[in-house]
C-alpha positions in Angstrom: -8.5 -21.2 28.6 -6.7 -24.4 27.7 -3.1 -25.7 27.9 -1.3 -26.6 24.8 2.1 -27.9 24.4 4.2 -26.6 21.8 8.1 -27.2 21.3 8.4 -28.3 24.9 6.8 -25.3 26.6 3.5 -25.3 28.3 1.5 -22.5 26.9 -1.9 -21.6 28.1 -3.9 -20.3 25.2 -7.6 -19.5 24.5 -9.7 -21.3 21.9 -9.5 -18.0 20.1 -5.5 -18.2 20.1 -3.1 -20.0 17.6 1.0 -20.2 18.0 3.7 -20.5 15.4 7.2 -21.5 16.2 9.9 -19.4 14.3 13.2 -20.3 15.5 13.7 -19.4 19.0 10.4 -17.5 19.1 6.7 -18.3 19.8 4.3 -16.1 18.2 0.8 -16.1 19.6 -2.0 -14.6 17.6 -5.5 -13.4 18.4 -7.9 -13.9 21.2 -9.2 -10.4 21.7 -11.5 -7.7 20.4 -10.1 -4.9 22.5 -8.9 -2.3 20.2 -6.3 -1.0 22.7 -4.8 -4.5 22.5 -2.1 -5.6 20.3 -3.5 -9.1 20.2 0.1 -10.3 19.6 2.5 -11.8 22.3 5.9 -13.6 21.4 7.4 -15.8 23.8 11.5 -15.7 23.6 12.3 -19.6 24.2 15.8 -18.9 25.1 14.9 -16.6 28.0 11.4 -17.8 28.7 10.2 -14.4 28.7 7.1 -12.9 27.0 7.3 -9.6 24.8 4.7 -7.4 23.8 5.7 -6.3 20.1 4.9 -3.0 18.1 2.3 -3.9 15.9 2.2 -1.8 12.5 -0.3 -1.9 9.7 -4.1 -2.2 10.0 -5.0 -5.3 12.0 -8.2 -7.3 11.5 -11.2 -6.2 13.5 -11.2 -9.5 14.9 -9.6 -12.8 15.3 -11.8 -14.9 17.6 -11.6 -17.8 15.1 -8.9 -18.3 12.7 -6.3 -20.9 11.3 -2.5 -19.7 11.0 0.5 -21.1 8.8 4.0 -20.0 8.5 5.1 -18.9 5.1 8.7 -19.0 4.1 9.9 -17.6 7.8 9.0 -14.3 7.2 5.4 -13.9 7.5 2.3 -15.9 8.9 -1.0 -16.3 7.0 -3.7 -15.9 8.8 -7.4 -16.9 7.6 -10.3 -16.0 9.3 -13.2 -18.6 10.1 -17.0 -17.9 9.2 -16.3 -15.1 6.6 -16.2 -14.5 3.1 -12.9 -15.3 1.2 -12.3 -11.8 -0.1 -12.3 -10.6 3.5 -10.5 -13.6 5.3 -7.1 -13.9 4.1 -4.4 -11.5 6.2 -0.8 -11.6 6.6 1.5 -11.1 9.9 5.0 -9.9 8.6 7.3 -11.0 10.9 11.0 -10.7 9.2 10.4 -9.4 5.9 12.6 -6.4 4.6 10.1 -3.8 6.0 10.0 -5.5 9.6 13.7 -5.5 9.6 13.8 -1.6 8.7 11.3 -1.1 11.6 13.0 -2.7 14.1 16.3 -0.8 13.6 13.8 2.4 14.0 12.2 1.1 17.0 14.8 -0.8 18.6 12.3 -3.4 19.8 10.2 -6.4 18.3 8.1 -5.3 15.5 5.1 -7.1 13.5 3.1 -5.7 10.8 -0.5 -6.5 9.5 -1.2 -6.9 5.7 -4.7 -7.4 4.2 -4.5 -10.0 1.4 -6.5 -9.1 -1.4 -7.8 -11.3 -4.1 -6.8 -10.3 -7.5 -4.5 -7.5 -8.7 -4.9 -3.9 -10.1 -2.9 -1.8 -12.5 0.5 -0.4 -11.1 -0.2 3.3 -9.9 1.4 6.1 -11.9 3.3 8.7 -10.4 3.7 12.0 -12.5 6.3 14.8 -11.6 7.4 17.7 -13.6 7.9 21.4 -12.6 5.5 23.8 -11.7 4.0 25.2 -15.2 4.9 22.3 -17.4 1.4 21.2 -17.8 1.2 17.8 -15.6 -2.0 18.8 -13.8 -3.5 19.6 -17.3 -2.5 16.3 -18.8 -3.9 14.3 -15.5 -7.2 16.2 -16.0 -7.3 15.1 -19.4 -6.8 11.5 -18.4 -9.4 11.9 -15.7 -11.9 13.2 -18.4 -11.4 10.5 -20.9 -11.0 7.7 -18.6 -13.2 8.3 -15.4 -13.7 4.9 -14.6 -10.2 3.8 -14.7 -7.9 6.5 -12.7 -8.5 7.9 -9.2 -6.6 10.4 -6.8 -5.2 9.3 -3.5 -6.1 12.2 -1.0 -3.0 13.5 0.6 -2.7 14.1 4.5 -1.7 17.8 5.9 -1.4 19.0 9.4 -2.5 22.4 8.1 -5.9 23.7 9.2 -8.9 23.2 6.6 -9.8 26.2 4.4 -13.3 27.4 3.8 -15.2 24.8 2.1 -12.4 22.0 2.3 -13.9 18.7 3.4 -12.0 16.3 5.4 -11.4 13.2 3.5 -12.1 14.8 0.1 -9.5 17.6 -0.6 -7.1 16.2 2.3 -7.3 14.1 5.4 -6.4 16.8 8.2 -4.7 15.5 11.0 -2.8 16.3 14.1 1.0 16.9 13.5 1.9 14.4 16.6 -0.5 11.6 14.8 1.0 12.3 11.4 4.7 12.2 12.9 3.9 8.9 14.6 2.4 7.3 11.4 5.5 8.5 9.3 7.7 6.8 12.1 5.5 3.6 11.6 6.3 3.5 7.9 2.7 4.2 6.7 3.6 7.1 4.4 5.0 6.7 1.0 6.4 10.3 0.8 6.1 13.6 2.9 7.4 16.9 3.0 7.2 20.0 5.3 6.1 23.2 3.7 5.6 26.3 5.4 5.6 24.8 8.9 3.1 21.9 8.1 3.5 18.4 7.0 1.9 17.0 3.7 2.2 13.4 2.6 0.8 10.4 0.6 -0.1 7.5 2.8 0.0 3.9 1.8 -3.6 3.7 2.9 -4.6 6.4 0.5 -3.1 4.7 -2.6 -4.6 1.2 -1.4 -8.1 2.8 -1.0 -7.9 3.8 -4.7 -6.9 0.5 -5.7 -9.6 -1.4 -3.6 -12.2 0.7 -5.5 -10.6 -0.8 -8.7 -9.0 2.2 -10.0 -5.6 3.2 -11.0 -4.1 5.3 -8.8 -2.5 8.6 -9.9 -0.1 10.5 -7.9 0.9 14.0 -8.7 4.2 14.6 -6.6 7.2 16.5 -7.0 10.7 14.8 -7.6 11.7 14.7 -4.0 8.6 12.8 -3.6 8.8 10.6 -6.3 12.3 9.4 -5.0 10.4 8.4 -1.5 8.0 6.4 -3.3 10.7 5.0 -5.6 12.6 3.8 -2.3 9.1 2.3 -1.1 7.6 -1.0 -1.6 5.0 0.5 -4.0 5.5 -0.8 -7.6 4.8 2.3 -9.9 5.1 3.8 -13.3 7.5 7.0 -12.8 6.7 9.6 -15.6 8.6 13.0 -15.7 7.0 15.7 -17.8 9.7 18.0 -19.1 9.2 21.6 -21.0 11.0 21.9 -24.3 13.3 24.4 -22.8 13.7 26.4 -19.6 13.0 29.5 -21.4 9.5 28.2 -22.7 8.8 27.1 -18.8 9.5 30.8 -17.6 7.2 31.8 -20.5 4.3 29.7 -19.5 4.7 30.7 -15.9 4.4 34.5 -16.3 1.6 33.8 -18.8 -0.8 32.4 -16.0 -0.5 36.0 -14.3 -1.2 34.4 -11.0 1.9 35.0 -9.0 4.2 37.9 -8.0 7.7 38.3 -9.6 9.2 36.8 -6.0 6.9 33.6 -6.4 7.7 33.1 -10.1 11.6 33.5 -9.2 11.1 30.9 -6.5 9.5 28.5 -8.8 12.0 29.0 -11.5 14.9 27.8 -9.1 12.8 25.0 -7.9 12.2 24.1 -11.5 16.1 24.4 -12.6 16.5 21.6 -9.9 13.8 19.5 -10.6 14.7 19.4 -14.3 18.2 18.5 -13.5 17.0 15.3 -11.3 14.3 14.5 -13.5 16.2 14.3 -16.6 19.7 12.8 -15.3 18.8 10.7 -12.1 17.5 7.6 -13.8 14.6 7.9 -11.1 11.9 8.1 -13.9 10.7 5.2 -16.4 9.7 7.6 -19.0 10.3 11.2 -19.8 7.6 13.2 -21.8 8.5 16.5 -23.3 5.4 18.8 -23.4 6.2 20.6 -26.6 2.7 20.2 -27.9 -0.1 19.4 -25.3 -2.0 17.0 -27.7 1.1 15.3 -28.9 2.3 14.8 -25.2 -1.2 13.5 -24.1 -0.9 10.9 -26.9 2.4 9.5 -25.6 1.3 9.6 -22.2 -1.6 7.3 -23.2 0.6 5.0 -25.1 3.0 4.8 -22.2 0.0 3.7 -20.0 -1.4 1.3 -22.6 -4.7 3.1 -23.0 -6.9 3.3 -26.1 -9.9 5.3 -26.6 -12.1 2.2 -26.1 -10.8 1.8 -22.4 -13.4 3.9 -21.0 -14.9 1.3 -18.3 -13.4 -0.3 -15.5 -12.5 -4.0 -16.3 -15.0 -6.4 -14.7 -13.8 -8.8 -11.8 -14.4 -12.5 -12.3 -12.9 -13.5 -8.9 -15.3 -16.0 -7.2 -16.1 -15.6 -3.5 -16.1 -18.4 -1.3 -17.8 -19.0 2.1 -15.3 -20.1 4.8 -16.8 -21.9 7.7 -16.5 -21.8 11.6 -14.0 -24.8 11.1 -11.3 -25.3 8.6 -7.8 -26.4 8.5 -4.8 -25.2 6.1 -1.9 -27.2 4.3 0.4 -26.2 1.7 1.7 -27.3 -1.5 4.3 -25.2 -3.0 3.0 -21.6 -3.2 -0.7 -23.1 -3.0 -2.6 -23.3 0.2 -5.3 -25.7 0.5 -8.2 -24.6 2.5 -10.2 -27.8 3.7 -13.8 -26.7 4.4 -14.7 -30.2 5.4 -15.4 -32.8 2.5 -13.3 -33.2 -0.6 -15.7 -31.2 -2.6 -15.5 -28.5 -0.2 -11.7 -27.5 -0.6 -10.4 -24.5 -2.2 -7.0 -23.3 -3.1 -5.3 -19.9 -2.3 -2.6 -19.3 -4.7 0.3 -17.0 -3.6 2.3 -17.8 -6.6 1.8 -14.0 -8.0 1.7 -12.5 -4.4 3.1 -9.0 -4.4 3.2 -5.8 -2.0 2.8 -6.1 1.8 3.0 -4.2 4.9 2.2 -1.7 5.8 -0.1 -1.7 2.7 -1.9 -4.6 1.3 -0.7 -7.9 -0.1 -2.2 -8.3 -3.6 -2.1 -10.8 -6.7 -3.9 -13.7 -4.9 -5.8 -16.1 -6.5 -8.6 -18.4 -5.0 -10.5 -21.2 -6.8 -12.0 -24.8 -6.4 -9.6 -27.7 -5.7 -10.4 -29.4 -9.0 -7.9 -26.7 -10.8 -4.9 -27.6 -8.6 -2.3 -29.4 -10.8 
């Protein structure tokens, strides 16, 4: 433990902690591996009182050695020492729009972690449409023709697993109290109550697909699409529509898998979804499935696909080693990471940064200092 003087305050910080001043608050970060600890405390300079904030997002496993740098007064860049560059960059959001929204919910101090990701991924694809319109068939055609380009997010549910269903494969099966708390914490893009159980798409589930280098497909209803549109996720929204309501009813009956009562319920839901899908301005593209093959071609055109795109793009991002000791400096939207000598300096470029808590922060670039202009 050592004393450090900061803005006139006598702070007792460990060697594993850093402190950042933002207005009347001093944010003290790191210093513990205890999973039950927030690893965060805030000193309110106006009252000289410490506050332990509500911490959202997925925090780093350890912050024993790190550097911190304030960015735009709404987030703090954290760079872990003695690590690979693709695992070392984190952001602690303190006054972003997400944080302001969460403060209203929790009525207390809130911060949120977001892992920084070098490089970017294609925008996720949200596909909606009434039952029986053929969107599932279209998605299966995409997955068959482009198996390395697309992936599904695994949804969460509070219902019990059915026979042969595997946790993490068919669904993430979770307790209702746990899911309700995570919904409150802003970890879900969309959710709905169905027959007494909760179903939903978490931000983490979408990020896992992107982390694997694939483009995430979300097959959700119009209500879910509306929730995703209101979130921080930058997606392409596609609505698949039948040529007519009469044709949709014909297709539903032709399946022969449902009772008349179930068909009537699906038709009522379909009528509402068609009205919202075609008139709300929610969707970027509306595809009429009058002919399956023709509709599939239109879908591929919307997504910028060709038959030659059958392999995942190769990554060319260079990975740098970060030492035990380093320092940070900022030039506009570029962060210079000093690893010791001039030859060891690298640049973290934030100019294309996007996303953020409670998900990943993507679009970062990293390169040797000689490329900095």
